[in-house]
PyMOL Python script that loads the backbone (N, CA, C, O; Angstrom):
from pymol import cmd

cmd.read_pdbstr("""\
ATOM      1  N   MET A   1      56.516  87.331  77.943  1.00  0.00           N
ATOM      2  CA  MET A   1      56.363  86.230  78.876  1.00  0.00           C
ATOM      3  C   MET A   1      55.063  85.523  78.534  1.00  0.00           C
ATOM      4  O   MET A   1      54.021  86.160  78.378  1.00  0.00           O
ATOM      5  N   GLN A   2      55.130  84.210  78.418  1.00  0.00           N
ATOM      6  CA  GLN A   2      53.938  83.429  78.166  1.00  0.00           C
ATOM      7  C   GLN A   2      53.516  82.712  79.442  1.00  0.00           C
ATOM      8  O   GLN A   2      54.347  82.150  80.156  1.00  0.00           O
ATOM      9  N   VAL A   3      52.222  82.739  79.720  1.00  0.00           N
ATOM     10  CA  VAL A   3      51.670  82.143  80.927  1.00  0.00           C
ATOM     11  C   VAL A   3      50.651  81.083  80.496  1.00  0.00           C
ATOM     12  O   VAL A   3      49.788  81.336  79.655  1.00  0.00           O
ATOM     13  N   TYR A   4      50.773  79.893  81.091  1.00  0.00           N
ATOM     14  CA  TYR A   4      49.899  78.780  80.739  1.00  0.00           C
ATOM     15  C   TYR A   4      49.169  78.262  81.971  1.00  0.00           C
ATOM     16  O   TYR A   4      49.557  78.542  83.105  1.00  0.00           O
ATOM     17  N   ASN A   5      48.102  77.500  81.726  1.00  0.00           N
ATOM     18  CA  ASN A   5      47.341  76.801  82.764  1.00  0.00           C
ATOM     19  C   ASN A   5      46.685  77.731  83.770  1.00  0.00           C
ATOM     20  O   ASN A   5      46.620  77.418  84.959  1.00  0.00           O
ATOM     21  N   LEU A   6      46.201  78.867  83.301  1.00  0.00           N
ATOM     22  CA  LEU A   6      45.432  79.750  84.184  1.00  0.00           C
ATOM     23  C   LEU A   6      44.083  79.106  84.482  1.00  0.00           C
ATOM     24  O   LEU A   6      43.529  78.386  83.652  1.00  0.00           O
ATOM     25  N   GLY A   7      43.569  79.373  85.663  1.00  0.00           N
ATOM     26  CA  GLY A   7      42.251  78.871  86.015  1.00  0.00           C
ATOM     27  C   GLY A   7      41.177  79.602  85.213  1.00  0.00           C
ATOM     28  O   GLY A   7      41.326  80.782  84.896  1.00  0.00           O
ATOM     29  N   ILE A   8      40.097  78.897  84.888  1.00  0.00           N
ATOM     30  CA  ILE A   8      38.988  79.475  84.124  1.00  0.00           C
ATOM     31  C   ILE A   8      37.735  79.474  84.983  1.00  0.00           C
ATOM     32  O   ILE A   8      37.363  78.449  85.553  1.00  0.00           O
ATOM     33  N   ASP A   9      37.088  80.629  85.072  1.00  0.00           N
ATOM     34  CA  ASP A   9      35.819  80.765  85.781  1.00  0.00           C
ATOM     35  C   ASP A   9      34.727  80.136  84.917  1.00  0.00           C
ATOM     36  O   ASP A   9      34.531  80.548  83.774  1.00  0.00           O
ATOM     37  N   GLU A  10      34.028  79.160  85.442  1.00  0.00           N
ATOM     38  CA  GLU A  10      33.006  78.461  84.665  1.00  0.00           C
ATOM     39  C   GLU A  10      31.855  79.380  84.260  1.00  0.00           C
ATOM     40  O   GLU A  10      31.267  79.191  83.195  1.00  0.00           O
ATOM     41  N   ALA A  11      31.529  80.357  85.077  1.00  0.00           N
ATOM     42  CA  ALA A  11      30.404  81.249  84.769  1.00  0.00           C
ATOM     43  C   ALA A  11      30.726  82.197  83.620  1.00  0.00           C
ATOM     44  O   ALA A  11      29.896  82.417  82.738  1.00  0.00           O
ATOM     45  N   THR A  12      31.937  82.758  83.633  1.00  0.00           N
ATOM     46  CA  THR A  12      32.303  83.751  82.609  1.00  0.00           C
ATOM     47  C   THR A  12      33.130  83.163  81.478  1.00  0.00           C
ATOM     48  O   THR A  12      33.315  83.808  80.446  1.00  0.00           O
ATOM     49  N   LYS A  13      33.631  81.938  81.659  1.00  0.00           N
ATOM     50  CA  LYS A  13      34.489  81.265  80.681  1.00  0.00           C
ATOM     51  C   LYS A  13      35.763  82.067  80.374  1.00  0.00           C
ATOM     52  O   LYS A  13      36.266  82.044  79.251  1.00  0.00           O
ATOM     53  N   SER A  14      36.273  82.774  81.386  1.00  0.00           N
ATOM     54  CA  SER A  14      37.527  83.515  81.211  1.00  0.00           C
ATOM     55  C   SER A  14      38.364  83.413  82.481  1.00  0.00           C
ATOM     56  O   SER A  14      37.886  82.973  83.526  1.00  0.00           O
ATOM     57  N   ASN A  15      39.613  83.825  82.369  1.00  0.00           N
ATOM     58  CA  ASN A  15      40.504  83.779  83.530  1.00  0.00           C
ATOM     59  C   ASN A  15      40.340  85.044  84.375  1.00  0.00           C
ATOM     60  O   ASN A  15      39.675  85.996  83.967  1.00  0.00           O
ATOM     61  N   GLN A  16      40.952  85.037  85.546  1.00  0.00           N
ATOM     62  CA  GLN A  16      40.948  86.196  86.431  1.00  0.00           C
ATOM     63  C   GLN A  16      42.353  86.378  86.981  1.00  0.00           C
ATOM     64  O   GLN A  16      42.616  86.121  88.156  1.00  0.00           O
ATOM     65  N   ALA A  17      43.245  86.822  86.117  1.00  0.00           N
ATOM     66  CA  ALA A  17      44.638  86.995  86.515  1.00  0.00           C
ATOM     67  C   ALA A  17      44.969  88.487  86.619  1.00  0.00           C
ATOM     68  O   ALA A  17      44.390  89.324  85.927  1.00  0.00           O
ATOM     69  N   THR A  18      45.913  88.785  87.500  1.00  0.00           N
ATOM     70  CA  THR A  18      46.422  90.143  87.663  1.00  0.00           C
ATOM     71  C   THR A  18      47.900  90.126  87.309  1.00  0.00           C
ATOM     72  O   THR A  18      48.651  89.263  87.765  1.00  0.00           O
ATOM     73  N   VAL A  19      48.308  91.091  86.489  1.00  0.00           N
ATOM     74  CA  VAL A  19      49.701  91.205  86.069  1.00  0.00           C
ATOM     75  C   VAL A  19      50.281  92.458  86.720  1.00  0.00           C
ATOM     76  O   VAL A  19      49.734  93.552  86.575  1.00  0.00           O
ATOM     77  N   THR A  20      51.400  92.290  87.441  1.00  0.00           N
ATOM     78  CA  THR A  20      52.075  93.424  88.074  1.00  0.00           C
ATOM     79  C   THR A  20      53.460  93.560  87.462  1.00  0.00           C
ATOM     80  O   THR A  20      54.244  92.611  87.443  1.00  0.00           O
ATOM     81  N   TYR A  21      53.749  94.767  86.960  1.00  0.00           N
ATOM     82  CA  TYR A  21      55.055  95.082  86.395  1.00  0.00           C
ATOM     83  C   TYR A  21      55.795  95.982  87.378  1.00  0.00           C
ATOM     84  O   TYR A  21      55.203  96.906  87.936  1.00  0.00           O
ATOM     85  N   GLN A  22      57.065  95.726  87.593  1.00  0.00           N
ATOM     86  CA  GLN A  22      57.880  96.583  88.459  1.00  0.00           C
ATOM     87  C   GLN A  22      59.246  96.799  87.827  1.00  0.00           C
ATOM     88  O   GLN A  22      59.804  95.901  87.197  1.00  0.00           O
ATOM     89  N   ILE A  23      59.778  98.009  88.005  1.00  0.00           N
ATOM     90  CA  ILE A  23      61.185  98.270  87.756  1.00  0.00           C
ATOM     91  C   ILE A  23      61.785  98.564  89.119  1.00  0.00           C
ATOM     92  O   ILE A  23      61.330  99.458  89.832  1.00  0.00           O
ATOM     93  N   VAL A  24      62.812  97.801  89.471  1.00  0.00           N
ATOM     94  CA  VAL A  24      63.414  97.866  90.797  1.00  0.00           C
ATOM     95  C   VAL A  24      64.882  98.270  90.649  1.00  0.00           C
ATOM     96  O   VAL A  24      65.624  97.656  89.883  1.00  0.00           O
ATOM     97  N   LYS A  25      65.299  99.307  91.387  1.00  0.00           N
ATOM     98  CA  LYS A  25      66.701  99.720  91.384  1.00  0.00           C
ATOM     99  C   LYS A  25      67.408  99.037  92.545  1.00  0.00           C
ATOM    100  O   LYS A  25      66.915  99.028  93.673  1.00  0.00           O
ATOM    101  N   THR A  26      68.578  98.463  92.248  1.00  0.00           N
ATOM    102  CA  THR A  26      69.375  97.792  93.267  1.00  0.00           C
ATOM    103  C   THR A  26      70.513  98.706  93.688  1.00  0.00           C
ATOM    104  O   THR A  26      71.366  99.066  92.877  1.00  0.00           O
ATOM    105  N   THR A  27      70.521  99.080  94.973  1.00  0.00           N
ATOM    106  CA  THR A  27      71.627  99.841  95.543  1.00  0.00           C
ATOM    107  C   THR A  27      72.599  98.835  96.124  1.00  0.00           C
ATOM    108  O   THR A  27      72.228  98.052  96.998  1.00  0.00           O
ATOM    109  N   PRO A  28      73.852  98.843  95.650  1.00  0.00           N
ATOM    110  CA  PRO A  28      74.795  97.819  96.106  1.00  0.00           C
ATOM    111  C   PRO A  28      75.090  97.901  97.602  1.00  0.00           C
ATOM    112  O   PRO A  28      74.940  98.945  98.236  1.00  0.00           O
ATOM    113  N   ALA A  29      75.509  96.777  98.128  1.00  0.00           N
ATOM    114  CA  ALA A  29      75.882  96.698  99.547  1.00  0.00           C
ATOM    115  C   ALA A  29      77.195  97.437  99.778  1.00  0.00           C
ATOM    116  O   ALA A  29      78.056  97.501  98.901  1.00  0.00           O
ATOM    117  N   THR A  30      77.323  97.989 100.967  1.00  0.00           N
ATOM    118  CA  THR A  30      78.578  98.605 101.407  1.00  0.00           C
ATOM    119  C   THR A  30      79.043  97.824 102.632  1.00  0.00           C
ATOM    120  O   THR A  30      78.311  96.961 103.117  1.00  0.00           O
ATOM    121  N   PRO A  31      80.226  98.100 103.139  1.00  0.00           N
ATOM    122  CA  PRO A  31      80.674  97.375 104.340  1.00  0.00           C
ATOM    123  C   PRO A  31      79.720  97.524 105.531  1.00  0.00           C
ATOM    124  O   PRO A  31      79.648  96.632 106.377  1.00  0.00           O
ATOM    125  N   SER A  32      78.990  98.640 105.603  1.00  0.00           N
ATOM    126  CA  SER A  32      78.104  98.852 106.761  1.00  0.00           C
ATOM    127  C   SER A  32      76.623  98.618 106.463  1.00  0.00           C
ATOM    128  O   SER A  32      75.801  98.645 107.380  1.00  0.00           O
ATOM    129  N   THR A  33      76.265  98.385 105.179  1.00  0.00           N
ATOM    130  CA  THR A  33      74.855  98.165 104.835  1.00  0.00           C
ATOM    131  C   THR A  33      74.731  96.990 103.873  1.00  0.00           C
ATOM    132  O   THR A  33      75.698  96.606 103.215  1.00  0.00           O
ATOM    133  N   SER A  34      73.536  96.427 103.801  1.00  0.00           N
ATOM    134  CA  SER A  34      73.286  95.375 102.818  1.00  0.00           C
ATOM    135  C   SER A  34      72.630  95.999 101.582  1.00  0.00           C
ATOM    136  O   SER A  34      72.173  97.142 101.623  1.00  0.00           O
ATOM    137  N   ALA A  35      72.588  95.243 100.492  1.00  0.00           N
ATOM    138  CA  ALA A  35      71.981  95.728  99.256  1.00  0.00           C
ATOM    139  C   ALA A  35      70.501  96.043  99.488  1.00  0.00           C
ATOM    140  O   ALA A  35      69.821  95.367 100.260  1.00  0.00           O
ATOM    141  N   VAL A  36      70.021  97.083  98.804  1.00  0.00           N
ATOM    142  CA  VAL A  36      68.637  97.509  98.965  1.00  0.00           C
ATOM    143  C   VAL A  36      67.974  97.581  97.592  1.00  0.00           C
ATOM    144  O   VAL A  36      68.530  98.166  96.662  1.00  0.00           O
ATOM    145  N   ASP A  37      66.793  96.989  97.464  1.00  0.00           N
ATOM    146  CA  ASP A  37      65.996  97.094  96.246  1.00  0.00           C
ATOM    147  C   ASP A  37      64.896  98.121  96.473  1.00  0.00           C
ATOM    148  O   ASP A  37      64.158  98.047  97.455  1.00  0.00           O
ATOM    149  N   THR A  38      64.790  99.089  95.547  1.00  0.00           N
ATOM    150  CA  THR A  38      63.787 100.143  95.636  1.00  0.00           C
ATOM    151  C   THR A  38      62.921 100.110  94.383  1.00  0.00           C
ATOM    152  O   THR A  38      63.446 100.170  93.271  1.00  0.00           O
ATOM    153  N   VAL A  39      61.603 100.017  94.547  1.00  0.00           N
ATOM    154  CA  VAL A  39      60.681 100.021  93.412  1.00  0.00           C
ATOM    155  C   VAL A  39      60.590 101.451  92.888  1.00  0.00           C
ATOM    156  O   VAL A  39      60.199 102.361  93.619  1.00  0.00           O
ATOM    157  N   VAL A  40      60.954 101.650  91.607  1.00  0.00           N
ATOM    158  CA  VAL A  40      60.899 102.983  91.008  1.00  0.00           C
ATOM    159  C   VAL A  40      59.731 103.124  90.038  1.00  0.00           C
ATOM    160  O   VAL A  40      59.390 104.238  89.640  1.00  0.00           O
ATOM    161  N   PHE A  41      59.112 102.000  89.652  1.00  0.00           N
ATOM    162  CA  PHE A  41      57.937 102.036  88.776  1.00  0.00           C
ATOM    163  C   PHE A  41      57.126 100.781  89.038  1.00  0.00           C
ATOM    164  O   PHE A  41      57.681  99.691  89.175  1.00  0.00           O
ATOM    165  N   GLU A  42      55.796 100.937  89.107  1.00  0.00           N
ATOM    166  CA  GLU A  42      54.920  99.779  89.283  1.00  0.00           C
ATOM    167  C   GLU A  42      53.608 100.041  88.586  1.00  0.00           C
ATOM    168  O   GLU A  42      53.054 101.136  88.679  1.00  0.00           O
ATOM    169  N   LYS A  43      53.111  99.044  87.893  1.00  0.00           N
ATOM    170  CA  LYS A  43      51.806  99.132  87.229  1.00  0.00           C
ATOM    171  C   LYS A  43      51.135  97.774  87.322  1.00  0.00           C
ATOM    172  O   LYS A  43      51.783  96.738  87.171  1.00  0.00           O
ATOM    173  N   GLN A  44      49.838  97.783  87.570  1.00  0.00           N
ATOM    174  CA  GLN A  44      49.081  96.547  87.706  1.00  0.00           C
ATOM    175  C   GLN A  44      47.935  96.563  86.696  1.00  0.00           C
ATOM    176  O   GLN A  44      47.239  97.567  86.549  1.00  0.00           O
ATOM    177  N   LEU A  45      47.747  95.439  86.004  1.00  0.00           N
ATOM    178  CA  LEU A  45      46.668  95.298  85.025  1.00  0.00           C
ATOM    179  C   LEU A  45      45.937  93.982  85.250  1.00  0.00           C
ATOM    180  O   LEU A  45      46.526  93.006  85.714  1.00  0.00           O
ATOM    181  N   ASP A  46      44.650  93.965  84.919  1.00  0.00           N
ATOM    182  CA  ASP A  46      43.894  92.715  84.905  1.00  0.00           C
ATOM    183  C   ASP A  46      44.079  92.056  83.552  1.00  0.00           C
ATOM    184  O   ASP A  46      44.295  92.738  82.550  1.00  0.00           O
ATOM    185  N   SER A  47      43.996  90.741  83.517  1.00  0.00           N
ATOM    186  CA  SER A  47      44.153  90.024  82.249  1.00  0.00           C
ATOM    187  C   SER A  47      43.099  90.467  81.235  1.00  0.00           C
ATOM    188  O   SER A  47      43.337  90.404  80.029  1.00  0.00           O
ATOM    189  N   LYS A  48      41.941  90.911  81.711  1.00  0.00           N
ATOM    190  CA  LYS A  48      40.901  91.411  80.795  1.00  0.00           C
ATOM    191  C   LYS A  48      41.392  92.640  80.034  1.00  0.00           C
ATOM    192  O   LYS A  48      41.033  92.839  78.873  1.00  0.00           O
ATOM    193  N   ASP A  49      42.218  93.470  80.692  1.00  0.00           N
ATOM    194  CA  ASP A  49      42.778  94.651  80.035  1.00  0.00           C
ATOM    195  C   ASP A  49      43.747  94.269  78.928  1.00  0.00           C
ATOM    196  O   ASP A  49      43.987  95.052  78.009  1.00  0.00           O
ATOM    197  N   LEU A  50      44.305  93.066  79.014  1.00  0.00           N
ATOM    198  CA  LEU A  50      45.257  92.583  78.011  1.00  0.00           C
ATOM    199  C   LEU A  50      44.568  91.765  76.919  1.00  0.00           C
ATOM    200  O   LEU A  50      45.223  91.273  76.000  1.00  0.00           O
ATOM    201  N   GLY A  51      43.257  91.623  77.023  1.00  0.00           N
ATOM    202  CA  GLY A  51      42.517  90.858  76.028  1.00  0.00           C
ATOM    203  C   GLY A  51      42.703  89.360  76.149  1.00  0.00           C
ATOM    204  O   GLY A  51      42.501  88.627  75.181  1.00  0.00           O
ATOM    205  N   ALA A  52      43.087  88.897  77.332  1.00  0.00           N
ATOM    206  CA  ALA A  52      43.327  87.464  77.548  1.00  0.00           C
ATOM    207  C   ALA A  52      42.124  86.840  78.235  1.00  0.00           C
ATOM    208  O   ALA A  52      41.772  87.224  79.351  1.00  0.00           O
ATOM    209  N   HIS A  53      41.488  85.868  77.565  1.00  0.00           N
ATOM    210  CA  HIS A  53      40.289  85.244  78.137  1.00  0.00           C
ATOM    211  C   HIS A  53      40.392  83.731  78.231  1.00  0.00           C
ATOM    212  O   HIS A  53      39.439  83.086  78.670  1.00  0.00           O
ATOM    213  N   SER A  54      41.513  83.142  77.836  1.00  0.00           N
ATOM    214  CA  SER A  54      41.638  81.689  77.868  1.00  0.00           C
ATOM    215  C   SER A  54      42.545  81.261  79.018  1.00  0.00           C
ATOM    216  O   SER A  54      42.850  82.059  79.904  1.00  0.00           O
ATOM    217  N   ASP A  55      42.979  79.993  79.002  1.00  0.00           N
ATOM    218  CA  ASP A  55      43.830  79.482  80.072  1.00  0.00           C
ATOM    219  C   ASP A  55      45.301  79.832  79.846  1.00  0.00           C
ATOM    220  O   ASP A  55      46.171  79.377  80.589  1.00  0.00           O
ATOM    221  N   GLN A  56      45.579  80.641  78.819  1.00  0.00           N
ATOM    222  CA  GLN A  56      46.948  81.097  78.590  1.00  0.00           C
ATOM    223  C   GLN A  56      46.932  82.532  78.080  1.00  0.00           C
ATOM    224  O   GLN A  56      45.936  83.007  77.536  1.00  0.00           O
ATOM    225  N   MET A  57      48.058  83.209  78.270  1.00  0.00           N
ATOM    226  CA  MET A  57      48.173  84.570  77.751  1.00  0.00           C
ATOM    227  C   MET A  57      49.639  84.903  77.524  1.00  0.00           C
ATOM    228  O   MET A  57      50.533  84.320  78.139  1.00  0.00           O
ATOM    229  N   THR A  58      49.860  85.843  76.635  1.00  0.00           N
ATOM    230  CA  THR A  58      51.190  86.361  76.372  1.00  0.00           C
ATOM    231  C   THR A  58      51.240  87.774  76.916  1.00  0.00           C
ATOM    232  O   THR A  58      50.421  88.620  76.556  1.00  0.00           O
ATOM    233  N   VAL A  59      52.210  88.026  77.790  1.00  0.00           N
ATOM    234  CA  VAL A  59      52.381  89.344  78.392  1.00  0.00           C
ATOM    235  C   VAL A  59      53.501  90.044  77.628  1.00  0.00           C
ATOM    236  O   VAL A  59      54.652  89.608  77.652  1.00  0.00           O
ATOM    237  N   GLU A  60      53.149  91.125  76.957  1.00  0.00           N
ATOM    238  CA  GLU A  60      54.129  91.898  76.190  1.00  0.00           C
ATOM    239  C   GLU A  60      53.832  93.370  76.432  1.00  0.00           C
ATOM    240  O   GLU A  60      52.754  93.856  76.087  1.00  0.00           O
ATOM    241  N   LYS A  61      54.775  94.070  77.019  1.00  0.00           N
ATOM    242  CA  LYS A  61      54.540  95.451  77.407  1.00  0.00           C
ATOM    243  C   LYS A  61      55.830  96.246  77.285  1.00  0.00           C
ATOM    244  O   LYS A  61      56.917  95.712  77.504  1.00  0.00           O
ATOM    245  N   THR A  62      55.712  97.509  76.938  1.00  0.00           N
ATOM    246  CA  THR A  62      56.845  98.421  76.935  1.00  0.00           C
ATOM    247  C   THR A  62      56.783  99.232  78.221  1.00  0.00           C
ATOM    248  O   THR A  62      55.736  99.783  78.562  1.00  0.00           O
ATOM    249  N   LEU A  63      57.896  99.305  78.929  1.00  0.00           N
ATOM    250  CA  LEU A  63      57.937 100.048  80.188  1.00  0.00           C
ATOM    251  C   LEU A  63      58.840 101.264  80.026  1.00  0.00           C
ATOM    252  O   LEU A  63      59.837 101.209  79.306  1.00  0.00           O
ATOM    253  N   PRO A  64      58.492 102.370  80.698  1.00  0.00           N
ATOM    254  CA  PRO A  64      59.278 103.595  80.545  1.00  0.00           C
ATOM    255  C   PRO A  64      60.599 103.527  81.315  1.00  0.00           C
ATOM    256  O   PRO A  64      60.605 103.275  82.520  1.00  0.00           O
ATOM    257  N   ILE A  65      61.717 103.752  80.619  1.00  0.00           N
ATOM    258  CA  ILE A  65      63.002 103.786  81.326  1.00  0.00           C
ATOM    259  C   ILE A  65      63.720 105.123  81.115  1.00  0.00           C
ATOM    260  O   ILE A  65      64.777 105.351  81.704  1.00  0.00           O
ATOM    261  N   SER A  66      63.158 106.007  80.283  1.00  0.00           N
ATOM    262  CA  SER A  66      63.802 107.318  80.115  1.00  0.00           C
ATOM    263  C   SER A  66      63.697 108.064  81.432  1.00  0.00           C
ATOM    264  O   SER A  66      62.607 108.096  82.003  1.00  0.00           O
ATOM    265  N   GLY A  67      64.692 108.629  81.919  1.00  0.00           N
ATOM    266  CA  GLY A  67      64.629 109.307  83.205  1.00  0.00           C
ATOM    267  C   GLY A  67      65.157 108.460  84.352  1.00  0.00           C
ATOM    268  O   GLY A  67      65.270 108.951  85.475  1.00  0.00           O
ATOM    269  N   LEU A  68      65.482 107.196  84.090  1.00  0.00           N
ATOM    270  CA  LEU A  68      66.103 106.391  85.138  1.00  0.00           C
ATOM    271  C   LEU A  68      67.564 106.816  85.277  1.00  0.00           C
ATOM    272  O   LEU A  68      68.265 107.010  84.284  1.00  0.00           O
ATOM    273  N   GLU A  69      67.998 106.953  86.499  1.00  0.00           N
ATOM    274  CA  GLU A  69      69.394 107.291  86.761  1.00  0.00           C
ATOM    275  C   GLU A  69      70.284 106.111  86.392  1.00  0.00           C
ATOM    276  O   GLU A  69      69.826 104.968  86.412  1.00  0.00           O
ATOM    277  N   PRO A  70      71.555 106.365  86.052  1.00  0.00           N
ATOM    278  CA  PRO A  70      72.460 105.245  85.793  1.00  0.00           C
ATOM    279  C   PRO A  70      72.525 104.316  87.003  1.00  0.00           C
ATOM    280  O   PRO A  70      72.527 104.763  88.150  1.00  0.00           O
ATOM    281  N   GLY A  71      72.578 103.022  86.723  1.00  0.00           N
ATOM    282  CA  GLY A  71      72.660 102.042  87.802  1.00  0.00           C
ATOM    283  C   GLY A  71      72.141 100.694  87.374  1.00  0.00           C
ATOM    284  O   GLY A  71      71.821 100.476  86.206  1.00  0.00           O
ATOM    285  N   LYS A  72      72.060  99.778  88.342  1.00  0.00           N
ATOM    286  CA  LYS A  72      71.588  98.417  88.108  1.00  0.00           C
ATOM    287  C   LYS A  72      70.117  98.323  88.491  1.00  0.00           C
ATOM    288  O   LYS A  72      69.695  98.809  89.541  1.00  0.00           O
ATOM    289  N   TYR A  73      69.348  97.686  87.612  1.00  0.00           N
ATOM    290  CA  TYR A  73      67.911  97.551  87.806  1.00  0.00           C
ATOM    291  C   TYR A  73      67.485  96.119  87.508  1.00  0.00           C
ATOM    292  O   TYR A  73      68.251  95.322  86.966  1.00  0.00           O
ATOM    293  N   LYS A  74      66.235  95.811  87.880  1.00  0.00           N
ATOM    294  CA  LYS A  74      65.582  94.564  87.508  1.00  0.00           C
ATOM    295  C   LYS A  74      64.180  94.908  87.033  1.00  0.00           C
ATOM    296  O   LYS A  74      63.526  95.786  87.596  1.00  0.00           O
ATOM    297  N   VAL A  75      63.725  94.225  86.010  1.00  0.00           N
ATOM    298  CA  VAL A  75      62.315  94.292  85.653  1.00  0.00           C
ATOM    299  C   VAL A  75      61.692  93.014  86.208  1.00  0.00           C
ATOM    300  O   VAL A  75      62.197  91.914  85.983  1.00  0.00           O
ATOM    301  N   LYS A  76      60.579  93.176  86.943  1.00  0.00           N
ATOM    302  CA  LYS A  76      59.894  92.038  87.547  1.00  0.00           C
ATOM    303  C   LYS A  76      58.469  91.982  87.014  1.00  0.00           C
ATOM    304  O   LYS A  76      57.792  93.005  86.909  1.00  0.00           O
ATOM    305  N   ILE A  77      58.026  90.782  86.680  1.00  0.00           N
ATOM    306  CA  ILE A  77      56.645  90.574  86.255  1.00  0.00           C
ATOM    307  C   ILE A  77      56.059  89.483  87.140  1.00  0.00           C
ATOM    308  O   ILE A  77      56.608  88.388  87.255  1.00  0.00           O
ATOM    309  N   LYS A  78      54.935  89.807  87.758  1.00  0.00           N
ATOM    310  CA  LYS A  78      54.277  88.861  88.661  1.00  0.00           C
ATOM    311  C   LYS A  78      52.854  88.619  88.153  1.00  0.00           C
ATOM    312  O   LYS A  78      52.126  89.566  87.858  1.00  0.00           O
ATOM    313  N   ILE A  79      52.465  87.350  88.052  1.00  0.00           N
ATOM    314  CA  ILE A  79      51.113  86.960  87.631  1.00  0.00           C
ATOM    315  C   ILE A  79      50.427  86.299  88.811  1.00  0.00           C
ATOM    316  O   ILE A  79      50.934  85.327  89.370  1.00  0.00           O
ATOM    317  N   ASN A  80      49.270  86.829  89.188  1.00  0.00           N
ATOM    318  CA  ASN A  80      48.489  86.268  90.289  1.00  0.00           C
ATOM    319  C   ASN A  80      47.183  85.736  89.707  1.00  0.00           C
ATOM    320  O   ASN A  80      46.367  86.503  89.196  1.00  0.00           O
ATOM    321  N   ASP A  81      46.989  84.428  89.786  1.00  0.00           N
ATOM    322  CA  ASP A  81      45.798  83.770  89.263  1.00  0.00           C
ATOM    323  C   ASP A  81      44.782  83.648  90.398  1.00  0.00           C
ATOM    324  O   ASP A  81      44.953  82.832  91.304  1.00  0.00           O
ATOM    325  N   ALA A  82      43.739  84.449  90.350  1.00  0.00           N
ATOM    326  CA  ALA A  82      42.743  84.479  91.424  1.00  0.00           C
ATOM    327  C   ALA A  82      41.905  83.202  91.489  1.00  0.00           C
ATOM    328  O   ALA A  82      41.378  82.871  92.551  1.00  0.00           O
ATOM    329  N   ILE A  83      41.774  82.490  90.394  1.00  0.00           N
ATOM    330  CA  ILE A  83      40.958  81.279  90.387  1.00  0.00           C
ATOM    331  C   ILE A  83      41.716  80.087  90.961  1.00  0.00           C
ATOM    332  O   ILE A  83      41.196  79.384  91.828  1.00  0.00           O
ATOM    333  N   SER A  84      42.937  79.851  90.490  1.00  0.00           N
ATOM    334  CA  SER A  84      43.708  78.710  90.988  1.00  0.00           C
ATOM    335  C   SER A  84      44.502  79.047  92.250  1.00  0.00           C
ATOM    336  O   SER A  84      45.113  78.168  92.857  1.00  0.00           O
ATOM    337  N   LYS A  85      44.491  80.317  92.640  1.00  0.00           N
ATOM    338  CA  LYS A  85      45.206  80.788  93.841  1.00  0.00           C
ATOM    339  C   LYS A  85      46.708  80.534  93.734  1.00  0.00           C
ATOM    340  O   LYS A  85      47.355  80.188  94.723  1.00  0.00           O
ATOM    341  N   GLN A  86      47.261  80.707  92.534  1.00  0.00           N
ATOM    342  CA  GLN A  86      48.693  80.534  92.314  1.00  0.00           C
ATOM    343  C   GLN A  86      49.305  81.841  91.854  1.00  0.00           C
ATOM    344  O   GLN A  86      48.630  82.699  91.285  1.00  0.00           O
ATOM    345  N   GLU A  87      50.604  81.978  92.113  1.00  0.00           N
ATOM    346  CA  GLU A  87      51.330  83.171  91.702  1.00  0.00           C
ATOM    347  C   GLU A  87      52.673  82.744  91.122  1.00  0.00           C
ATOM    348  O   GLU A  87      53.351  81.876  91.671  1.00  0.00           O
ATOM    349  N   ILE A  88      53.049  83.362  90.010  1.00  0.00           N
ATOM    350  CA  ILE A  88      54.373  83.131  89.446  1.00  0.00           C
ATOM    351  C   ILE A  88      55.033  84.482  89.211  1.00  0.00           C
ATOM    352  O   ILE A  88      54.354  85.496  89.047  1.00  0.00           O
ATOM    353  N   ALA A  89      56.355  84.486  89.197  1.00  0.00           N
ATOM    354  CA  ALA A  89      57.090  85.729  88.972  1.00  0.00           C
ATOM    355  C   ALA A  89      58.358  85.434  88.202  1.00  0.00           C
ATOM    356  O   ALA A  89      58.971  84.379  88.364  1.00  0.00           O
ATOM    357  N   GLN A  90      58.742  86.374  87.365  1.00  0.00           N
ATOM    358  CA  GLN A  90      59.992  86.300  86.621  1.00  0.00           C
ATOM    359  C   GLN A  90      60.656  87.668  86.729  1.00  0.00           C
ATOM    360  O   GLN A  90      59.982  88.690  86.857  1.00  0.00           O
ATOM    361  N   SER A  91      61.980  87.673  86.676  1.00  0.00           N
ATOM    362  CA  SER A  91      62.705  88.944  86.687  1.00  0.00           C
ATOM    363  C   SER A  91      63.911  88.842  85.777  1.00  0.00           C
ATOM    364  O   SER A  91      64.406  87.753  85.486  1.00  0.00           O
ATOM    365  N   ALA A  92      64.374  90.006  85.331  1.00  0.00           N
ATOM    366  CA  ALA A  92      65.560  90.060  84.473  1.00  0.00           C
ATOM    367  C   ALA A  92      66.316  91.346  84.809  1.00  0.00           C
ATOM    368  O   ALA A  92      65.713  92.415  84.901  1.00  0.00           O
ATOM    369  N   PRO A  93      67.629  91.245  84.992  1.00  0.00           N
ATOM    370  CA  PRO A  93      68.415  92.431  85.321  1.00  0.00           C
ATOM    371  C   PRO A  93      68.738  93.250  84.061  1.00  0.00           C
ATOM    372  O   PRO A  93      68.795  92.705  82.958  1.00  0.00           O
ATOM    373  N   PHE A  94      68.947  94.547  84.235  1.00  0.00           N
ATOM    374  CA  PHE A  94      69.452  95.404  83.164  1.00  0.00           C
ATOM    375  C   PHE A  94      70.198  96.565  83.792  1.00  0.00           C
ATOM    376  O   PHE A  94      70.028  96.861  84.975  1.00  0.00           O
ATOM    377  N   VAL A  95      71.025  97.221  82.993  1.00  0.00           N
ATOM    378  CA  VAL A  95      71.861  98.315  83.466  1.00  0.00           C
ATOM    379  C   VAL A  95      71.580  99.559  82.638  1.00  0.00           C
ATOM    380  O   VAL A  95      71.482  99.484  81.413  1.00  0.00           O
ATOM    381  N   VAL A  96      71.451 100.699  83.302  1.00  0.00           N
ATOM    382  CA  VAL A  96      71.347 101.991  82.629  1.00  0.00           C
ATOM    383  C   VAL A  96      72.687 102.690  82.816  1.00  0.00           C
ATOM    384  O   VAL A  96      73.141 102.885  83.944  1.00  0.00           O
ATOM    385  N   GLU A  97      73.313 103.064  81.715  1.00  0.00           N
ATOM    386  CA  GLU A  97      74.627 103.712  81.792  1.00  0.00           C
ATOM    387  C   GLU A  97      74.525 105.191  81.506  1.00  0.00           C
ATOM    388  O   GLU A  97      75.535 105.896  81.526  1.00  0.00           O
TER     389      GLU A  97
END
""", "prot")
cmd.dss("prot")
cmd.show_as("cartoon", "prot")
cmd.util.cbc("prot")
cmd.orient("prot")
């Protein structure tokens, strides 16, 4: 995932973004219940940990899926820019068989 137009702190000349990774399991709806999303993995990193110091960064990470039970999941990535006070998120579904 590529992120552009991050705010830059004038004092440090770098961004202050937080990246949150989640793997979410979706339990399908039944006639008596609605679908439920359960977070099964979450990790948060600062952009400094990723070596990103400009107004853009590329987020590339391997997440552990060994040990996930068969079912439908989503990987979610959320970027929170502390300087511009903006947040963006992307998700993609996947299936473990």
